[in-house]
N, C-alpha and C positions, 0 to 999 in steps of 0.2 A: 504494500500500500504506500502511495506517495504522500506528499505533504497534504495536510488537511486544507480543504477549500474554504472552510468557514468555521465559526465557533458559536457556541451558545453559552450565555453567562447569566448568572443571577445578580451581577453587579457587585460594587464594593465600597469601602471606606471604614472609619473607625470611631471609638468613643469609650465611656466608662461609668461605673459606680452603682450604688445600691439603694435600698428603699424599704419602707414599712408597708406591709400588705394589709393593715387594718382598714376597717370600713369607717374610720373616724371622719373622713371627708365626705360625709353623706348628709348634708344639712337639709335637703328636701326629700320628701317622700313621694313615691310614684305608684299610682293605683293601676291595676290591670285586671280585666275580667277574662276568665278562661274556664275551661271545662276540667273538672276533676271527677273521674268515675262516672261521667255522664251527667253530672249535676251542673247546670248552667248558672252563671251569675256569681261564682265565688270571686270575691275581690281580694287581691293581695297587693300590699304596698311594700315599698323598699324597707328592708330591715334596718332599724336604727342601731347604730353601734354604741357600745358602752362608753367609748371614748369620744363621742360626737363633740364637735367644736362648741365650746362655751364662749370663746372669744375668737377674734381674727377670722370671722366668716369670710369665705371667698366672695369677691364682688359678684353682683348679680350677673346671670347669664345674659349676654346681649340679645336684643330682639331678633337679629338675623339668625342667631344660632338656635333660639327657641323654636324656630320654624322647622328645625330638623329633629325635634324631640317627639317621640311617639313609638308605637309598636308596628307601624306600617313598613312596607318595603323601603329599604334605604334610609330608614330613620334609626335613631339611637334612643334606648330607654333612658328615662330621666335619671334613674339611680346610677346607671353606667356613666353617663356624662358627668354627673355631679362628682363622682369619685375620681374619674379620670382628670377632671379639671382641677379638683382640689389637690391631687397628687402633683400635677404639673406646677401649680402655683407654689406649693411648698418647696419643691425642688428648685424652682427658679429663685425663691427667696433665700434658699440655703446656698446658692451659688453653684449647685451641682449641674444645673441645666441652663443653657442659653438658647437652645433650639426654639425657633418661633412656632413650631408645631408640636402637638402631642397626639398620642395614639391610644386607642381603646379597642377592646374586643368583648363581645357579648356571646360567650360560648353556650348560652342557653338557647340561642336561635338555631334554626336549621342551617346546615352547611350548604345546602343547595335548594333549588326550587324557588318559589316566590319570595321567600325571606332569606335567601342565601347570603345577602350582603351584611356581614356582621363584624367586620374589622373597619375601624374608623380612623381617618386622618383629619385632624382638626387644626387649622392654622388661623387663629383669631386675628392676627395682624393684617392679613389680606382677605379676611372674611370667607375663607374657603372650608368646605366640608365635603368629604368624599367617603362613601361607603363601598367596601370591597368584600369579596369572599375570603374565607380563611379556613384552614383545616383544624380539627381538634385531635387530641391524643387518642390513639386506637385502643389503649388498654391491652390486656393479655388474657389468654386462656391457659392456665397452668393445670394440665390434666391431672386429675386425682387430688387437686388442692383447691384452687379457686378459679372462677371465671369472672373476670371484670372487663370483658370486651365491650367496646362501644360500637354502635352501628354507624354507618356512613353519614346518615342525615342528622341525628340528634345524639348528643352526649348524655349518658346516664351516669357514668362513673368518672370521678375526678380524684386526684391525689398527688402527693409530693414524694412518693417513695422512689428510690433509685431503681432503675430498670423496670419501672411500672408502665412506661409509655402513656402516662396519663397527663392531662392538662391540669396545671395548678393555677387557680385564680389568685389574684392579688396584684401587688405593685412591682414594677420592674423599671430599670433604667438600662438603656442599650449600652453595650460596651463595644469591643473591637469587632471588626468584620474580617473574616478569613475567607479567601477565595482559593479553591483547590481544584486540581485537575481530577476529573472523574473517569474520563475515557473518551474513546471515539465512537461515533455513531453515524449512520447514514441519514442525511436530512431529506426534506421533502423533494429537493432537487436531485436526489439520488447521488449526492456527493458526500465525501467524508467530512465530518465536522467534529469539533472538539467541544466537550461539555466541561465548562469551568463553572462550578456552582459556588455561590457566596453564602456564607452563614454569619448572621449577626448575633453575637453572644448577648444574652440578657443577664443582668445581675439583679438580685433582690434581697429582701430581708424578711424576717419572720418565717412564715410557711414557704415563701419563695426563696429563702436564703441559699438553698442548695441548687439553685438554677445552674450555676457553673459546673458543679459536680455532676449534675445530670445532663450537661450539654444542652440546656434549654435556650432557645433563641428563635430567630426567624429566618426563613430561607424559601427559595422558590420550590414549588411542589413538582419537581422533576427529578428523575433518577434513571440510571441505566440498568436494564434487566437483561438476563441471559448473558452475562459476561463470559467471554472467552478471550484467549490471548493470541495475538498475531505478531509476527515478526515485523518490526519497523525500527531497525537499529538507528536510523538517522533522526528519529523523533526525539525532541528534547525531553519527552516524558517516558522514554524507554527505560526498562529496568536493566540490571546488570547483564541479563541474558538477551537484551535487545528486543524485548517484548512489550507490547502495550495492551491494555484492556480495551475490548471492543464489545459493544452491546446495542440494545434497542432502547431508544429514548421513550420513556413512559411519563406522561403528564397525569399526575394524580390530584389536580387542583380540586376536584370534587370529592376527594377521599379523605383519609385520615393520616395523621403523622405519628411520630414516636414521642409525642408530648410537646413538640415545638409548635410555633405558629407558622403555618405554611401558606404561602400566597401563590397565585397563578404567576407564571413567568412575566406576563405583561405588567401586572401590579407590582411585582417585586422590583422590576426595572425602574418603576417610578418611586417606590417607597425607599429602597436602600440608599439611593443618593441623598435623600433627605436626612440621613442619619450620620452625616459627617460630624455633626455635633451630638453629644449625648441627648437622648430623647426619652421621655417617660412613656411607658406602655402599661395601661391598666387593663387587666383581664378579669372579667366577671364570669362566674360567681366565686366567692371565697368560701372557705369551709363553713363559716357560721351561716352563710346564706343557704348553703346546701342542707345543712342540718335543720334549719328552720323550716324549709320547704318539706323535708322528709317528715318532720313532726306534724306539720299542718295536714299533709296528705294522709298520714297514718290515723290522725284523729278526726279526719274529715271535717275540719273546722272551717267555718266561713268567716272571713275577716272583712270588716269595712275599712280598717286602717291597721297600722302597726303589724303588718305581716310581710313575708318575704316576696321578692319578685322572681318570676320565671316566665319564659316565653310560653304562651298558651299552647301553641301547636306541639312543641316538643314535650311539654309536661304531660299532655294527653297521651303522647306516644310512648314515653319512657315509664310512666306511672310514678315512680319515686326515684329521685336522684340519690347518689351515695358518694360520700367523701371517704377515701381510704388514706388514713394518715400513715406516714412513714414508720411510726412506732408499731403499728399493727401489721403493715404489709411487708416491710423489709425483712423481718425474721422468717416469714414464709418464703419470700424470694430467695433468701440466703440458703434455706434448706433445699430449695429446688436446684440451687447451683452448687451443691456440696460435692459433686463429682470433680475429680481432679481436672485441672485445666489441660486442654489438649496441647500437645507439643506444637511449637511454632511451625507454621506452614513454610515449606521451602519457597524460595523466590520462583514465581511461575516461569515455565519454559514454553517455547512455541516452536513450530516448524518454520524453517526459513521460507 
């Protein structure tokens, strides 16, 4: 195979630092009607945090931004915006963030279909708001132990355990971006192309504090499948045996991730360049939101206020959400991984 005729990349740049995942920045409450167990008209509002602001309330949401608040397609739930905005303003005040934009995700919404746009880019300085699709963590099925797999459309399981492949809600600040070679593939024009995929590391605090340990961040939802090795000694990416990985490009933008926030390639190419400066990313729901919804569903309680928020369509489909803490899940995962580590694989070889 000769020189690649093109490349595909998830883009690049860098940044840093951490953050508190509490729901303290939740000064307003948001009501939502939805179905639980076929009962229409249950109203649930944003769950008030124990540490809610007593002073230094964030400034009022500007009128232009309020028009994007709601549970319709392309809109953001009030509680998600309030927390994302409060996080951003706190980090700006602390000197951690100077980025004019902040980001949020509502992982209670469907990942595809009519309400598939659940990742938000908000730049108040130029009055811009953009809603995009994003993938949630797939979870895992540990045969003989536990099954905490998520479906493609709606996430039921959340958690912060290492190797769980689950989404963890809370507060993050973007850190460095790493762009790495993944291999060669044949593009739509039937020519060899290179896949260089970028990964934006997230840092967090509290329940999201192990984001770096878990390699949690954001990246394009593209991967090479069916990898085999081909001789290409002149490639700068060839291994010591003169071989390079070659595979089929798979776009899983409508699917699930290993716990990261995954974007379509076109969205990633717009988002990642904005992260040259550290930026805040708030992901909803947090563990206390999930537990509050779980309790409400179990008790079949009807709230007029002071209840948790969840997207109506997904709540109807998943029944009851669950948060898996690392204290509960990691010992189980550790037992699952008790087998000795396999010997290091030899450097791949290939035919000339």
